[in-house]
Backbone as CSV, one residue per row, in Angstrom:
resi,resn,N_x,N_y,N_z,CA_x,CA_y,CA_z,C_x,C_y,C_z
1,MET,113.306,126.775,43.626,112.673,128.028,43.193,113.133,129.189,44.083
2,ASN,113.425,130.306,43.456,113.873,131.489,44.171,112.662,132.286,44.631
3,MET,112.552,132.483,45.942,111.364,133.160,46.459,111.582,134.660,46.683
4,GLU,112.714,135.172,46.200,112.935,136.606,46.311,111.877,137.352,45.501
5,THR,111.440,138.499,46.033,110.477,139.338,45.314,111.200,140.477,44.611
6,ILE,110.927,140.639,43.338,111.435,141.781,42.573,110.321,142.811,42.495
7,LEU,110.606,144.025,42.944,109.623,145.111,42.891,109.871,145.936,41.635
8,ILE,108.836,146.100,40.813,108.956,146.835,39.550,108.091,148.087,39.603
9,THR,108.708,149.236,39.375,107.917,150.460,39.191,107.605,150.567,37.700
10,GLY,106.419,151.046,37.368,106.037,151.070,35.960,105.783,149.671,35.426
11,GLY,105.408,148.775,36.315,105.237,147.375,35.954,104.003,147.076,35.129
12,THR,103.104,148.050,34.972,101.914,147.825,34.141,102.139,148.260,32.701
13,GLY,103.332,148.767,32.405,103.661,149.159,31.035,104.085,147.966,30.199
14,ASN,104.399,148.242,28.950,104.737,147.210,27.978,105.930,146.360,28.425
15,VAL,107.045,147.013,28.743,108.243,146.289,29.183,108.001,145.649,30.546
16,GLY,107.342,146.380,31.435,107.085,145.863,32.779,106.288,144.578,32.772
17,LYS,105.286,144.490,31.926,104.460,143.276,31.854,105.265,142.087,31.355
18,GLN,106.058,142.311,30.306,106.833,141.195,29.756,107.946,140.776,30.704
19,LEU,108.563,141.752,31.368,109.600,141.425,32.353,109.001,140.657,33.525
20,SER,107.822,141.056,33.967,107.142,140.345,35.063,106.920,138.879,34.707
21,ASP,106.447,138.628,33.492,106.204,137.253,33.046,107.494,136.440,33.048
22,LEU,108.581,137.048,32.592,109.867,136.346,32.547,110.368,136.028,33.952
23,LEU,110.264,137.002,34.849,110.738,136.780,36.228,109.924,135.697,36.926
24,LEU,108.621,135.703,36.707,107.768,134.655,37.281,108.176,133.283,36.747
25,LEU,108.469,133.223,35.465,108.888,131.978,34.832,110.190,131.460,35.438
26,LYS,111.043,132.381,35.858,112.339,132.006,36.434,112.284,131.793,37.945
27,GLY,111.074,131.838,38.515,110.915,131.485,39.912,110.923,132.626,40.906
28,TYR,110.930,133.855,40.426,110.868,135.009,41.321,109.413,135.369,41.614
29,ASN,109.192,135.983,42.754,107.926,136.654,43.006,108.038,138.071,42.439
30,VAL,106.928,138.626,42.009,106.932,139.973,41.435,105.881,140.825,42.120
31,ALA,106.300,142.035,42.486,105.361,143.046,42.990,105.522,144.291,42.122
32,VAL,104.459,145.066,42.028,104.457,146.221,41.129,103.985,147.464,41.872
33,LEU,104.710,148.566,41.683,104.230,149.872,42.137,103.509,150.533,40.974
34,THR,102.280,150.963,41.206,101.477,151.534,40.132,100.681,152.730,40.621
35,ARG,100.341,153.613,39.686,99.504,154.773,40.028,98.027,154.434,39.931
36,LYS,97.733,153.206,39.496,96.342,152.764,39.411,95.950,152.074,40.711
37,LYS,94.752,152.354,41.181,94.296,151.799,42.453,93.508,150.506,42.259
38,ASN,93.618,149.652,43.262,92.780,148.439,43.373,92.880,147.497,42.177
39,ILE,94.099,147.245,41.719,94.296,146.248,40.659,94.292,144.856,41.302
40,LYS,93.463,143.985,40.781,93.357,142.631,41.318,94.135,141.663,40.435
41,ASN,95.103,140.968,41.033,95.903,139.986,40.310,96.317,138.903,41.307
42,ASN,96.002,137.674,40.993,96.274,136.583,41.924,97.746,136.192,41.987
43,ILE,98.517,136.585,40.988,99.921,136.174,40.924,100.861,137.322,41.293
44,ILE,100.577,138.513,40.772,101.428,139.681,41.021,100.694,140.661,41.930
45,LYS,101.334,141.022,43.030,100.740,142.006,43.931,101.012,143.411,43.412
46,HIS,99.957,144.222,43.354,100.070,145.602,42.911,99.872,146.541,44.098
47,PHE,100.779,147.501,44.220,100.717,148.461,45.322,100.652,149.885,44.750
48,TYR,99.745,150.655,45.296,99.547,152.026,44.831,100.639,152.928,45.393
49,TRP,101.167,153.802,44.513,102.090,154.829,45.011,101.763,156.167,44.381
50,ASP,102.057,157.212,45.103,101.748,158.578,44.678,102.994,159.415,44.929
51,ILE,103.713,159.704,43.864,104.986,160.416,43.998,104.762,161.833,44.512
52,LYS,103.733,162.488,43.988,103.472,163.883,44.367,103.191,164.003,45.857
53,ASN,102.354,163.097,46.373,102.001,163.152,47.792,102.879,162.252,48.666
54,LYS,103.865,161.634,48.028,104.890,160.843,48.718,104.301,159.745,49.600
55,THR,103.481,158.915,48.969,102.902,157.783,49.697,103.096,156.501,48.898
56,ILE,103.301,155.412,49.627,103.385,154.078,49.034,102.557,153.137,49.899
57,GLU,101.727,152.342,49.241,100.853,151.421,49.964,101.669,150.446,50.821
58,LYS,101.168,150.169,51.996,101.856,149.295,52.944,102.063,147.896,52.364
59,GLY,103.221,147.335,52.633,103.526,145.969,52.215,104.283,145.861,50.912
60,ALA,104.512,146.993,50.253,105.132,146.961,48.922,106.549,146.403,48.933
61,PHE,107.259,146.575,50.037,108.671,146.179,50.073,108.911,144.853,50.796
62,GLU,107.858,144.112,51.055,107.995,142.841,51.766,108.798,141.836,50.930
63,ASN,109.875,141.317,51.511,110.779,140.342,50.866,111.474,140.881,49.623
64,VAL,111.497,142.197,49.461,112.120,142.803,48.274,113.591,143.111,48.556
65,LYS,114.454,142.606,47.691,115.877,142.936,47.749,116.347,143.651,46.485
66,THR,115.518,143.579,45.434,115.866,144.202,44.155,114.683,145.020,43.645
67,ILE,114.967,146.238,43.213,113.951,147.101,42.593,114.363,147.382,41.154
68,VAL,113.425,147.195,40.230,113.631,147.568,38.833,112.753,148.787,38.556
69,HIS,113.390,149.890,38.274,112.678,151.163,38.105,112.450,151.447,36.628
70,LEU,111.193,151.274,36.181,110.811,151.509,34.787,109.878,152.702,34.628
71,ALA,109.389,153.244,35.727,108.360,154.285,35.670,108.845,155.518,34.908
72,GLY,107.928,156.108,34.153,108.247,157.342,33.451,107.239,157.619,32.359
73,ALA,106.881,158.895,32.176,105.940,159.279,31.128,106.520,158.966,29.755
74,ASN,105.675,158.555,28.837,106.085,158.190,27.478,106.619,159.415,26.734
75,ILE,107.879,159.375,26.302,108.481,160.555,25.680,107.955,160.797,24.268
76,GLY,107.383,159.768,23.640,106.917,159.931,22.264,105.421,160.048,22.115
77,GLU,104.722,160.265,23.212,103.261,160.221,23.176,102.627,161.544,22.777
78,ASN,103.143,162.648,23.306,102.546,163.962,23.045,103.626,164.980,22.671
79,ARG,103.203,166.027,21.970,104.120,167.119,21.615,104.749,167.691,22.880
80,TRP,106.012,168.066,22.786,106.746,168.524,23.966,106.475,169.997,24.287
81,SER,105.356,170.263,24.905,105.140,171.582,25.487,106.024,171.662,26.730
82,GLU,106.144,172.835,27.293,106.934,172.949,28.531,106.302,172.112,29.649
83,LYS,104.972,172.067,29.657,104.270,171.260,30.658,104.589,169.776,30.473
84,ARG,104.573,169.315,29.206,104.856,167.901,28.946,106.296,167.554,29.295
85,LYS,107.230,168.419,28.961,108.634,168.181,29.300,108.813,168.087,30.816
86,ASN,108.074,168.913,31.530,108.127,168.879,32.989,107.603,167.544,33.518
87,GLU,106.529,167.037,32.894,105.979,165.733,33.290,106.979,164.611,33.037
88,ILE,107.619,164.646,31.876,108.613,163.629,31.517,109.762,163.642,32.522
89,TYR,110.246,164.832,32.817,111.385,164.980,33.734,111.026,164.501,35.143
90,LYS,109.922,165.015,35.673,109.540,164.668,37.045,109.226,163.181,37.196
91,SER,108.565,162.605,36.186,108.167,161.198,36.284,109.380,160.282,36.373
92,ARG,110.516,160.730,35.850,111.728,159.932,35.892,112.632,160.306,37.066
93,VAL,112.983,161.564,37.136,113.974,162.008,38.126,113.385,162.057,39.533
94,PHE,112.214,162.670,39.682,111.622,162.810,41.009,111.191,161.466,41.592
95,SER,110.817,160.531,40.720,110.396,159.215,41.222,111.557,158.474,41.875
96,VAL,112.755,158.567,41.277,113.941,157.930,41.880,114.281,158.612,43.204
97,LYS,114.218,159.930,43.185,114.530,160.696,44.400,113.568,160.325,45.532
98,PHE,112.286,160.209,45.203,111.288,159.842,46.214,111.543,158.440,46.761
99,LEU,111.858,157.490,45.888,112.128,156.124,46.343,113.294,156.085,47.322
100,LEU,114.342,156.824,47.011,115.494,156.863,47.917,115.116,157.468,49.262
101,GLU,114.358,158.559,49.221,113.925,159.204,50.466,113.053,158.262,51.290
102,TYR,112.132,157.578,50.630,111.201,156.680,51.325,111.931,155.484,51.930
103,ILE,112.808,154.891,51.169,113.561,153.720,51.634,114.467,154.096,52.801
104,THR,115.085,155.263,52.717,115.964,155.728,53.792,115.165,156.043,55.052
105,ALA,114.067,156.783,54.899,113.256,157.196,56.048,112.640,156.011,56.776
106,ASN,112.316,154.946,56.039,111.656,153.780,56.633,112.612,152.619,56.901
107,ASP,113.900,152.896,56.745,114.954,151.909,57.037,114.677,150.575,56.323
108,ILE,114.335,150.662,55.052,114.061,149.471,54.241,115.377,148.960,53.668
109,LYS,115.636,147.680,53.827,116.902,147.093,53.395,116.747,146.420,52.028
110,ILE,117.344,147.025,51.024,117.399,146.377,49.707,118.866,146.287,49.289
111,ASN,119.147,145.423,48.318,120.522,145.215,47.881,120.840,145.848,46.535
112,HIS,119.830,145.940,45.658,120.116,146.260,44.263,119.008,147.146,43.689
113,PHE,119.401,148.271,43.105,118.457,149.179,42.452,118.862,149.305,40.985
114,ILE,117.947,148.916,40.080,118.224,148.914,38.649,117.315,149.940,37.983
115,SER,117.914,150.906,37.309,117.130,152.009,36.764,117.200,152.036,35.240
116,ALA,116.056,152.310,34.607,115.988,152.432,33.149,116.296,153.869,32.748
117,SER,117.404,154.032,32.051,117.734,155.305,31.424,117.562,155.108,29.916
118,ALA,118.201,155.929,29.116,118.033,155.820,27.663,119.293,156.270,26.946
119,ILE,119.449,155.833,25.704,120.600,156.280,24.923,120.488,157.756,24.576
120,GLY,119.334,158.349,24.883,119.204,159.798,24.786,120.210,160.525,25.648
121,TYR,120.824,159.803,26.575,121.889,160.340,27.432,122.998,160.975,26.588
122,TYR,123.289,160.383,25.429,124.413,160.841,24.605,124.074,162.052,23.745
123,GLY,122.799,162.440,23.745,122.393,163.626,23.003,121.808,163.310,21.648
124,ALA,120.914,164.182,21.185,120.269,164.029,19.886,121.165,164.654,18.828
125,ILE,122.107,163.841,18.331,123.033,164.323,17.306,123.266,163.218,16.274
126,ASN,123.652,163.625,15.074,124.097,162.688,14.057,125.620,162.774,13.997
127,SER,126.269,161.691,14.333,127.716,161.685,14.438,128.243,160.342,13.975
128,GLU,129.486,160.306,13.554,130.106,159.032,13.185,130.751,158.353,14.387
129,LEU,130.675,158.975,15.544,131.175,158.347,16.766,130.315,157.142,17.129
130,ILE,130.928,156.149,17.747,130.185,155.035,18.342,130.278,155.220,19.853
131,PHE,129.166,155.587,20.468,129.185,155.964,21.877,129.274,154.742,22.783
132,THR,130.107,154.859,23.798,130.203,153.833,24.832,129.740,154.427,26.161
133,GLU,129.629,153.562,27.157,129.139,153.984,28.473,130.028,155.038,29.126
134,ASP,131.273,155.158,28.662,132.205,156.122,29.260,132.103,157.515,28.645
135,ASP,131.327,157.666,27.570,131.214,158.977,26.931,130.344,159.930,27.745
136,CYS,130.610,161.227,27.553,129.875,162.259,28.292,128.452,162.407,27.768
137,GLN,127.596,162.992,28.606,126.212,163.211,28.214,126.105,164.349,27.220
138,GLY,124.995,164.363,26.471,124.724,165.439,25.529,124.215,166.684,26.237
139,GLN,123.718,167.633,25.446,123.348,168.936,25.998,121.863,169.260,25.903
140,ASP,121.072,168.382,25.306,119.657,168.696,25.077,118.786,168.214,26.235
141,PHE,117.473,168.381,26.074,116.523,168.061,27.147,116.586,166.600,27.589
142,LEU,116.566,165.667,26.629,116.575,164.258,26.998,117.885,163.869,27.658
143,ALA,118.980,164.422,27.161,120.284,164.126,27.754,120.337,164.590,29.213
144,LYS,119.810,165.774,29.469,119.785,166.290,30.854,118.890,165.428,31.733
145,THR,117.738,165.021,31.191,116.819,164.175,31.953,117.494,162.854,32.322
146,CYS,118.153,162.233,31.341,118.848,160.970,31.602,119.985,161.157,32.607
147,PHE,120.743,162.233,32.438,121.863,162.489,33.349,121.377,162.673,34.783
148,ASP,120.327,163.465,34.966,119.805,163.715,36.312,119.192,162.447,36.911
149,LEU,118.512,161.648,36.080,117.966,160.367,36.551,119.098,159.455,37.030
150,GLU,120.155,159.385,36.252,121.279,158.521,36.617,121.989,159.029,37.873
151,THR,122.082,160.336,37.995,122.697,160.923,39.195,121.907,160.553,40.442
152,GLU,120.575,160.665,40.357,119.732,160.282,41.495,119.848,158.778,41.781
153,THR,119.955,157.970,40.724,120.114,156.527,40.911,121.398,156.214,41.672
154,LEU,122.481,156.861,41.289,123.776,156.606,41.931,123.779,157.012,43.401
155,ASN,122.846,157.878,43.795,122.753,158.258,45.206,122.377,157.079,46.099
156,PHE,121.799,156.019,45.506,121.510,154.820,46.299,122.790,154.187,46.843
157,ASN,123.898,154.407,46.154,125.170,153.864,46.636,125.531,154.405,48.022
158,ARG,125.060,155.605,48.305,125.391,156.245,49.592,124.781,155.517,50.783
159,ILE,123.690,154.771,50.536,123.074,154.016,51.644,123.380,152.520,51.521
160,GLY,124.418,152.209,50.750,124.878,150.834,50.664,124.122,149.953,49.686
161,VAL,123.373,150.573,48.759,122.618,149.811,47.769,123.380,149.845,46.441
162,GLN,123.671,148.678,45.885,124.345,148.612,44.593,123.389,149.058,43.490
163,THR,123.938,149.723,42.477,123.077,150.272,41.436,123.498,149.796,40.038
164,SER,122.499,149.658,39.180,122.723,149.364,37.761,121.858,150.318,36.945
165,ILE,122.373,150.721,35.797,121.648,151.627,34.912,121.677,151.046,33.503
166,LEU,120.515,150.942,32.888,120.423,150.500,31.497,120.067,151.686,30.610
167,ARG,120.943,152.007,29.672,120.642,153.034,28.673,120.033,152.314,27.479
168,ILE,118.723,152.456,27.363,117.939,151.629,26.443,117.692,152.355,25.130
169,GLY,117.775,151.602,24.025,117.464,152.132,22.707,115.980,152.025,22.407
170,VAL,115.635,152.098,21.132,114.236,151.971,20.699,113.804,150.517,20.903
171,VAL,112.786,150.311,21.714,112.332,148.956,22.032,111.367,148.472,20.949
172,LEU,111.728,147.366,20.312,110.873,146.799,19.266,109.858,145.853,19.887
173,SER,108.594,146.217,19.754,107.487,145.434,20.290,106.239,145.800,19.515
174,LEU,105.367,144.834,19.319,104.106,145.135,18.627,103.028,145.617,19.588
175,LYS,103.368,145.693,20.873,102.379,146.105,21.870,102.480,147.582,22.224
176,GLY,103.416,148.283,21.593,103.530,149.702,21.889,104.773,150.306,21.265
177,GLY,104.867,151.633,21.327,106.056,152.327,20.882,106.164,152.462,19.375
178,LEU,107.372,152.781,18.930,107.647,153.057,17.520,107.278,151.895,16.617
179,MET,107.594,150.661,17.041,107.394,149.507,16.175,105.916,149.292,15.860
180,LYS,105.078,149.409,16.858,103.642,149.219,16.652,103.109,150.221,15.633
181,LYS,103.500,151.486,15.790,103.040,152.526,14.859,103.599,152.281,13.461
182,THR,104.882,151.935,13.392,105.523,151.709,12.092,104.859,150.578,11.331
183,ILE,104.606,149.465,12.013,103.979,148.307,11.367,102.573,148.652,10.878
184,ASN,101.815,149.348,11.717,100.441,149.694,11.339,100.408,150.564,10.084
185,TYR,101.309,151.555,10.006,101.379,152.409,8.824,101.899,151.631,7.618
186,ALA,102.928,150.815,7.847,103.571,150.102,6.744,102.627,149.105,6.080
187,ARG,101.701,148.549,6.844,100.719,147.624,6.247,99.872,148.336,5.187
188,ASN,99.795,149.672,5.311,99.053,150.477,4.336,99.987,151.209,3.366
189,HIS,101.217,150.671,3.240,102.217,151.204,2.305,102.719,152.588,2.698
190,ILE,102.565,152.960,3.953,103.049,154.261,4.434,104.209,154.001,5.394
191,ASN,105.424,154.136,4.887,106.602,153.846,5.710,107.793,154.655,5.198
192,PRO,107.669,155.985,5.182,108.700,156.814,4.561,109.945,156.971,5.426
193,LYS,111.045,157.280,4.778,112.234,157.671,5.544,111.947,159.032,6.176
194,LEU,112.627,159.323,7.262,112.406,160.567,7.999,113.634,161.463,7.861
195,GLY,113.416,162.683,7.395,114.548,163.579,7.173,115.462,163.021,6.094
196,THR,116.766,163.029,6.360,117.735,162.497,5.395,117.672,160.970,5.316
197,GLY,117.216,160.341,6.411,117.198,158.886,6.476,118.524,158.290,6.894
198,PHE,119.545,159.142,7.080,120.879,158.636,7.412,121.143,158.543,8.918
199,GLN,120.195,159.016,9.735,120.362,158.914,11.182,120.193,157.455,11.619
200,TYR,120.949,157.074,12.635,120.916,155.683,13.102,119.769,155.457,14.080
201,ILE,119.181,154.272,14.004,118.201,153.826,14.991,118.849,152.707,15.813
202,ASN,119.073,152.981,17.066,119.630,151.975,17.971,118.465,151.240,18.630
203,TRP,118.191,150.048,18.163,117.002,149.319,18.581,117.370,148.118,19.449
204,ILE,116.374,147.585,20.136,116.526,146.332,20.872,115.174,145.627,20.899
205,HIS,115.173,144.344,20.636,113.949,143.538,20.726,113.538,143.472,22.199
206,ILE,112.253,143.609,22.466,111.777,143.635,23.859,112.167,142.371,24.625
207,GLU,112.244,141.246,23.921,112.633,139.998,24.588,114.072,140.072,25.076
208,ASP,114.966,140.622,24.246,116.361,140.782,24.667,116.490,141.770,25.818
209,LEU,115.701,142.840,25.795,115.755,143.809,26.895,115.393,143.146,28.215
210,CYS,114.323,142.370,28.211,113.910,141.686,29.447,114.962,140.675,29.884
211,LEU,115.589,140.009,28.929,116.645,139.042,29.256,117.877,139.735,29.831
212,ILE,118.159,140.969,29.392,119.262,141.732,29.985,118.959,142.055,31.446
213,TYR,117.724,142.468,31.726,117.349,142.712,33.125,117.548,141.453,33.965
214,LEU,117.091,140.319,33.456,117.260,139.051,34.173,118.739,138.747,34.378
215,HIS,119.547,138.940,33.354,120.988,138.700,33.408,121.639,139.554,34.498
216,ILE,121.257,140.821,34.554,121.821,141.739,35.555,121.431,141.313,36.963
217,ILE,120.177,140.877,37.128,119.712,140.419,38.440,120.432,139.145,38.853
218,GLN,120.487,138.176,37.961,121.070,136.874,38.296,122.575,136.942,38.512
219,LYS,123.253,137.791,37.757,124.712,137.895,37.855,125.165,138.993,38.815
220,SER,124.199,139.705,39.413,124.521,140.836,40.302,125.515,141.794,39.631
221,LEU,125.147,142.243,38.434,125.998,143.166,37.686,125.655,144.605,38.070
222,TYR,126.690,145.385,38.316,126.486,146.771,38.713,127.169,147.701,37.712
223,GLY,126.694,148.945,37.648,127.268,149.907,36.726,126.308,150.255,35.599
224,VAL,126.839,150.875,34.552,126.035,151.371,33.439,126.241,150.474,32.221
225,TYR,125.127,150.122,31.561,125.192,149.277,30.368,124.263,149.822,29.287
226,ASN,124.755,149.871,28.055,123.892,150.187,26.921,123.089,148.951,26.555
227,ALA,121.793,149.129,26.323,120.912,148.032,25.934,120.425,148.282,24.513
228,VAL,121.250,147.884,23.543,120.926,148.007,22.122,121.478,146.775,21.409
229,ALA,120.867,146.437,20.282,121.371,145.320,19.480,122.694,145.702,18.818
230,THR,123.401,144.705,18.297,124.720,144.948,17.708,124.631,145.614,16.339
231,GLU,123.694,145.163,15.503,123.605,145.712,14.143,123.195,147.178,14.178
232,LYS,123.903,147.995,13.422,123.631,149.430,13.373,122.872,149.754,12.081
233,ASN,121.657,150.242,12.208,120.806,150.483,11.038,120.421,151.950,10.938
234,LYS,120.556,152.488,9.725,120.084,153.845,9.484,118.572,153.828,9.296
235,ASN,117.971,154.980,9.473,116.511,155.081,9.349,116.012,154.540,8.022
236,VAL,116.702,154.858,6.934,116.268,154.407,5.617,116.356,152.884,5.504
237,ASP,117.385,152.278,6.118,117.518,150.812,6.108,116.403,150.173,6.933
238,PHE,116.070,150.816,8.028,115.025,150.310,8.918,113.681,150.275,8.194
239,THR,113.338,151.381,7.544,112.043,151.446,6.858,111.981,150.463,5.685
240,GLN,113.091,150.331,4.968,113.125,149.387,3.849,112.960,147.946,4.335
241,ALA,113.587,147.636,5.480,113.483,146.281,6.026,112.046,145.960,6.425
242,VAL,111.373,146.908,7.061,109.975,146.698,7.464,109.096,146.447,6.241
243,SER,109.235,147.297,5.219,108.424,147.154,4.010,108.718,145.838,3.288
244,ARG,109.994,145.458,3.252,110.381,144.222,2.573,109.795,142.991,3.259
245,ILE,109.901,142.949,4.583,109.425,141.777,5.328,107.899,141.692,5.310
246,LEU,107.245,142.852,5.333,105.780,142.872,5.231,105.298,142.652,3.802
247,GLN,106.234,142.792,2.851,105.897,142.735,1.427,104.854,143.803,1.069
248,LYS,105.096,144.993,1.620,104.228,146.148,1.387,105.095,147.318,0.905
249,PRO,105.278,147.464,-0.391,106.132,148.550,-0.908,105.670,149.913,-0.411
250,ASN,106.648,150.748,-0.060,106.351,152.082,0.466,106.027,153.046,-0.675
251,ILE,104.919,153.772,-0.557,104.519,154.693,-1.632,104.887,156.147,-1.323
252,PHE,105.471,156.396,-0.142,105.890,157.749,0.219,107.418,157.794,0.301
253,PRO,108.076,158.628,-0.502,109.540,158.619,-0.534,110.205,159.131,0.741
254,GLY,109.592,160.121,1.384,110.220,160.659,2.581,109.476,161.860,3.130
255,ILE,109.751,162.166,4.404,109.172,163.348,5.048,110.322,164.289,5.385
256,PRO,110.328,165.502,4.854,111.440,166.433,5.097,111.583,166.802,6.574
257,SER,112.807,167.076,6.978,113.090,167.440,8.371,112.293,168.650,8.818
258,PHE,112.224,169.677,7.944,111.555,170.913,8.348,110.078,170.672,8.659
259,PHE,109.471,169.747,7.915,108.048,169.462,8.135,107.853,168.784,9.491
260,LEU,108.713,167.813,9.813,108.615,167.133,11.113,108.827,168.118,12.262
261,LYS,109.725,169.080,12.053,109.980,170.076,13.104,108.782,171.003,13.294
262,ILE,108.084,171.318,12.198,106.875,172.144,12.303,105.773,171.390,13.045
263,VAL,105.590,170.129,12.677,104.497,169.332,13.240,104.780,168.908,14.692
264,LEU,106.011,168.469,14.945,106.331,167.876,16.248,107.102,168.806,17.177
265,GLY,107.637,169.889,16.638,108.430,170.783,17.468,109.711,170.096,17.935
266,GLU,110.091,170.356,19.157,111.336,169.820,19.714,111.356,168.291,19.724
267,MET,110.173,167.675,19.813,110.082,166.215,19.857,110.586,165.562,18.572
268,ALA,110.698,166.327,17.489,111.190,165.796,16.219,112.600,165.232,16.353
269,CYS,113.337,165.671,17.362,114.704,165.178,17.556,114.736,163.660,17.755
270,LEU,113.643,163.089,18.282,113.572,161.642,18.484,113.665,160.894,17.160
271,LEU,113.184,161.526,16.092,113.108,160.876,14.787,114.233,161.268,13.846
272,LEU,114.800,162.457,14.037,115.732,163.009,13.050,117.202,162.816,13.397
273,TYR,117.480,162.436,14.637,118.878,162.334,15.057,119.154,160.967,15.672
274,GLY,120.366,160.496,15.463,120.761,159.230,16.064,122.156,158.817,15.629
275,SER,122.999,158.519,16.599,124.346,158.022,16.338,124.468,156.603,16.863
276,ARG,125.493,155.912,16.435,125.668,154.522,16.834,126.073,154.407,18.308
277,VAL,125.584,153.350,18.940,125.856,153.105,20.357,126.383,151.674,20.501
278,SER,127.441,151.511,21.269,128.074,150.208,21.450,127.369,149.368,22.506
279,ASN,127.329,148.051,22.296,126.807,147.133,23.312,127.873,146.148,23.788
280,GLU,129.140,146.463,23.513,130.223,145.538,23.852,130.302,145.251,25.347
281,LYS,129.992,146.246,26.166,130.136,146.074,27.618,129.204,144.993,28.149
282,ILE,127.938,145.006,27.729,127.010,143.979,28.226,127.359,142.623,27.634
283,LYS,127.819,142.580,26.391,128.208,141.300,25.791,129.428,140.704,26.495
284,ASN,130.307,141.579,26.965,131.507,141.103,27.662,131.198,140.492,29.026
285,THR,129.979,140.670,29.513,129.575,140.021,30.779,129.025,138.617,30.535
286,GLY,128.963,138.216,29.262,128.456,136.890,28.923,127.048,136.874,28.376
287,PHE,126.476,138.064,28.148,125.120,138.100,27.608,125.146,137.868,26.100
288,THR,124.229,137.019,25.629,124.099,136.736,24.197,122.727,137.180,23.718
289,PHE,122.694,137.998,22.702,121.438,138.488,22.144,120.747,137.396,21.330
290,LYS,119.438,137.287,21.489,118.644,136.387,20.642,118.379,137.023,19.286
291,PHE,118.209,138.344,19.303,117.881,139.075,18.079,118.895,140.202,17.897
292,ASP,119.978,139.882,17.172,121.059,140.843,17.020,121.083,141.473,15.634
293,LYS,120.216,140.973,14.746,120.103,141.505,13.391,118.668,141.978,13.189
294,LEU,118.512,143.081,12.494,117.195,143.692,12.339,116.207,142.750,11.654
295,ASP,116.620,142.080,10.596,115.699,141.205,9.883,115.122,140.118,10.782
296,SER,115.979,139.502,11.605,115.492,138.426,12.485,114.544,138.976,13.545
297,ALA,114.847,140.180,14.062,113.960,140.799,15.061,112.608,141.135,14.463
298,LEU,112.623,141.731,13.257,111.370,142.115,12.603,110.538,140.885,12.222
299,LYS,111.190,139.877,11.701,110.475,138.649,11.322,109.807,138.017,12.532
300,ASN,110.522,137.987,13.650,109.944,137.423,14.870,108.690,138.178,15.298
301,LEU,108.773,139.515,15.276,107.637,140.330,15.716,106.474,140.240,14.741
302,ILE,106.783,140.304,13.458,105.714,140.319,12.452,105.029,138.975,12.371
303,VAL,105.781,137.889,12.492,105.170,136.555,12.484,104.260,136.384,13.692
304,LYS,104.731,136.846,14.862,103.922,136.748,16.084,102.702,137.656,15.998
305,GLY,102.861,138.806,15.306,101.769,139.778,15.233,100.727,139.410,14.219
C-alpha cells in the first residue's frame, strides 16, 4: 500500500469527493483543504484554509508530495456580474498564487502540482478547428482566467516542482453540474436545443476524469492535457441522446440565442459556443477511456441515477 498523502484543494466538491474515494481505494492517504471549519472525517483529514487572509491550518502538508488543485467558484451557478466574475477569477488564480507563496515561505517540499483548468482556455467560439494543447488561448473572460491560472501553475516549476494542467470539458455527473440539471428537466420532457444547436459539447464522464488524475499521479506525467471524451457531439445531438435514453420525448424545439443572452448575459457563452477539442495527447500516454461514447456515458449515469 502506498502511504503517500495526496492533498486536494476543493476536495469537498463533486469531483473532489469522487477523486478522494478513488485515491483511497488505490492505497493513498487523502487530505483536503477546505473553507469549511471543523469537518470531522475518520478517513480523510480536512484542513481549513483562508485565501484572503493567507492562512492554512497546521499539519495540512504532512507527508504530502502531490497537490491536486480543484478549488474554484462554480462558473455556471450565478449570472456573471462583475462581482461574480471577480469571484471566479480570484478563486482560481489567486488560490494558486497563494499556495506557491505559502509553500515557498514555509520551505515545504512537494514534487508534483496538478491544476484543474478548462477547455474554456481556447475561447468561447464556434469553429471547425479541433483544438490541441498547443493552440493559443482565446480572448474572452474564461480564456483569460484559464490562461492566468495556468501561468501561475507553471510558476511552481521555478521552485523545482513539476506541474500538470488538465483542461477539463463538461463533467457528466448526476451529483452536480450541467448533467444533473439536464436530466432533471428532461424527465419532464424539457430538453431543448440551445441556440442553433450546432455548437459542440466537449464532455467527460466524472469517472474518466478521476481516472485521468490517477493516471497522471501514478505515471508522473507533466505538462498540459485536455480531459474530454473522444466522441464529438453537437448540442442538438446531446439533447436528443438524453431524451432518447430517458425515453422522454422533448416538447420544446429550442431556445433562441438572443433569449439566452437576455436571461444569462455574458454567461450564455457557456451554452451557445463550443468547438471540438482533441484528447489524443492523453491517450498517447496509455490512458484508455471507459466512457468514450455519449450513449454509453449517459446510460451509465442514468442507470445509476
